[in-house]
C-alpha positions as CSV (number, residue, x, y, z in Angstrom):
1,M,119.6,116.8,74.6
2,I,120.1,118.5,78.0
3,I,116.9,120.3,77.5
4,Y,115.0,117.0,77.8
5,I,116.4,115.9,81.1
6,K,114.7,118.2,83.6
7,P,111.1,117.8,81.9
8,I,111.5,114.1,81.7
9,F,112.6,113.9,85.3
10,I,109.7,116.2,86.5
11,G,107.3,114.3,84.6
12,M,108.5,111.0,85.8
13,F,108.3,112.3,89.3
14,F,104.8,113.5,89.0
15,G,103.6,110.4,87.5
16,I,105.1,108.0,90.0
17,L,104.3,110.3,92.8
18,T,100.6,110.7,92.0
19,G,100.3,107.0,91.2
20,V,101.5,106.3,94.7
21,I,98.8,108.7,96.0
22,G,96.2,107.2,93.7
23,Y,97.0,103.8,95.0
24,L,96.6,104.8,98.7
25,T,93.4,106.7,97.7
26,T,91.9,103.6,95.7
27,S,92.8,101.2,98.5
28,L,91.3,103.5,101.3
29,Y,88.1,103.8,99.5
30,L,87.7,100.4,98.5
31,S,88.5,99.3,102.0
32,I,85.9,101.8,103.3
33,S,83.3,101.0,100.9
34,Q,83.7,97.1,101.2
35,G,84.0,97.2,105.1
36,V,87.3,95.4,105.0
37,T,88.8,94.5,108.3
38,E,91.5,92.2,107.7
39,S,94.8,92.7,105.4
40,S,94.2,89.5,103.5
41,E,90.8,90.7,102.5
42,L,92.4,94.1,101.4
43,L,95.0,92.3,99.2
44,E,92.4,90.3,97.7
45,L,90.2,93.4,97.0
46,L,93.2,95.2,95.5
47,R,93.9,92.5,93.2
48,S,90.3,92.2,92.1
49,N,88.7,93.6,88.8
50,K,86.9,96.2,90.6
51,A,90.2,97.9,91.8
52,M,91.6,97.6,88.2
53,Y,88.5,99.4,86.8
54,W,89.1,102.3,89.4
55,S,92.7,102.7,88.6
56,M,92.9,102.7,84.9
57,P,91.0,105.9,84.3
58,F,93.2,107.4,87.2
59,S,96.3,106.1,85.4
60,F,95.3,107.7,82.1
61,L,94.4,111.1,83.8
62,V,97.7,111.2,85.9
63,L,99.8,110.3,82.9
64,L,98.0,112.9,80.7
65,I,99.0,115.5,83.1
66,S,102.3,114.2,83.5
67,G,102.9,114.2,79.8
68,Y,101.5,117.7,79.5
69,I,104.0,118.7,82.2
70,T,106.9,117.0,80.6
71,S,106.4,118.6,77.1
72,R,104.8,122.0,78.0
73,K,108.0,124.0,77.4
74,L,109.7,122.1,74.7
75,S,109.6,123.4,71.2
76,K,110.2,119.8,69.5
77,G,110.3,116.3,70.7
78,H,107.1,116.4,72.6
79,Y,106.2,112.7,71.8
80,L,109.7,111.5,72.5
81,A,109.8,113.2,76.0
82,A,106.4,111.9,77.0
83,L,107.1,108.2,75.6
84,I,110.3,108.1,77.7
85,V,108.2,109.2,80.7
86,A,105.7,106.6,80.1
87,L,108.3,103.9,79.8
88,L,110.1,104.9,82.8
89,V,106.8,104.9,84.8
90,C,106.0,101.5,83.1
91,L,109.4,100.3,84.4
92,S,109.0,101.4,87.6
93,I,105.8,99.5,88.1
94,R,107.3,96.4,86.4
95,I,110.6,96.1,88.4
96,G,111.6,97.9,91.5
97,P,109.8,98.8,94.9
98,L,106.5,100.1,93.3
99,K,105.5,96.6,91.8
100,I,104.4,95.5,95.2
101,I,101.8,98.6,95.4
102,S,100.7,98.4,91.4
103,I,97.0,97.6,91.2
104,H,97.0,96.9,87.3
105,M,99.7,95.7,85.0
106,S,98.2,97.2,82.0
107,Y,100.6,99.8,80.4
108,I,98.0,100.8,77.8
109,P,96.4,103.8,79.8
110,I,99.9,104.9,81.0
111,I,101.4,105.2,77.5
112,I,98.0,106.6,75.7
113,G,97.7,109.2,78.7
114,S,101.3,110.3,78.4
115,L,101.1,110.7,74.6
116,A,97.7,112.5,74.7
117,G,99.1,114.9,77.3
118,A,102.1,115.5,74.9
119,Y,99.7,116.1,72.1
120,L,97.6,118.5,74.2
121,S,100.8,120.3,75.2
122,K,101.6,120.5,71.4
123,I,98.3,122.2,70.5
124,I,98.6,124.5,73.3
125,N,102.2,125.5,72.3
126,K,101.1,126.0,68.8
127,S,98.3,128.4,69.8
128,R,100.5,130.6,71.8
129,P,101.9,133.6,70.1
130,I,105.7,133.7,69.9
131,V,107.3,136.5,71.8
132,G,109.6,138.6,70.2
133,S,109.0,137.4,66.7
134,V,107.4,140.1,64.1
135,K,105.8,138.9,60.8
136,C,106.4,141.2,57.9
């Protein structure tokens, strides 16, 4: 069980950190492209459908990478570790300080992205030759 703690922590840290960076990037891009000058306009723009459509593919991609990072060195339990990371990221944007900066509250791209990253990691791990084993 201890082998899962470090990858889960690293995957969760990467997912949350890049989510915050993605939020700042999305808000900066939308504010520049729309010519927003007041903070109330920016808040309205960040809660709009346009911001949600920008953030959902980004969330999927970030959690795909995070799921891959989480489960790349695991020999088993890929999906369990990636699902734990996805649920922890979902909790961080549901309760806690990140609730303020979350653009969308849809957990589907987060969960699917994380599980897709675990699947990708599992496929890559299967294709790697096992060092030190000789087949007779």
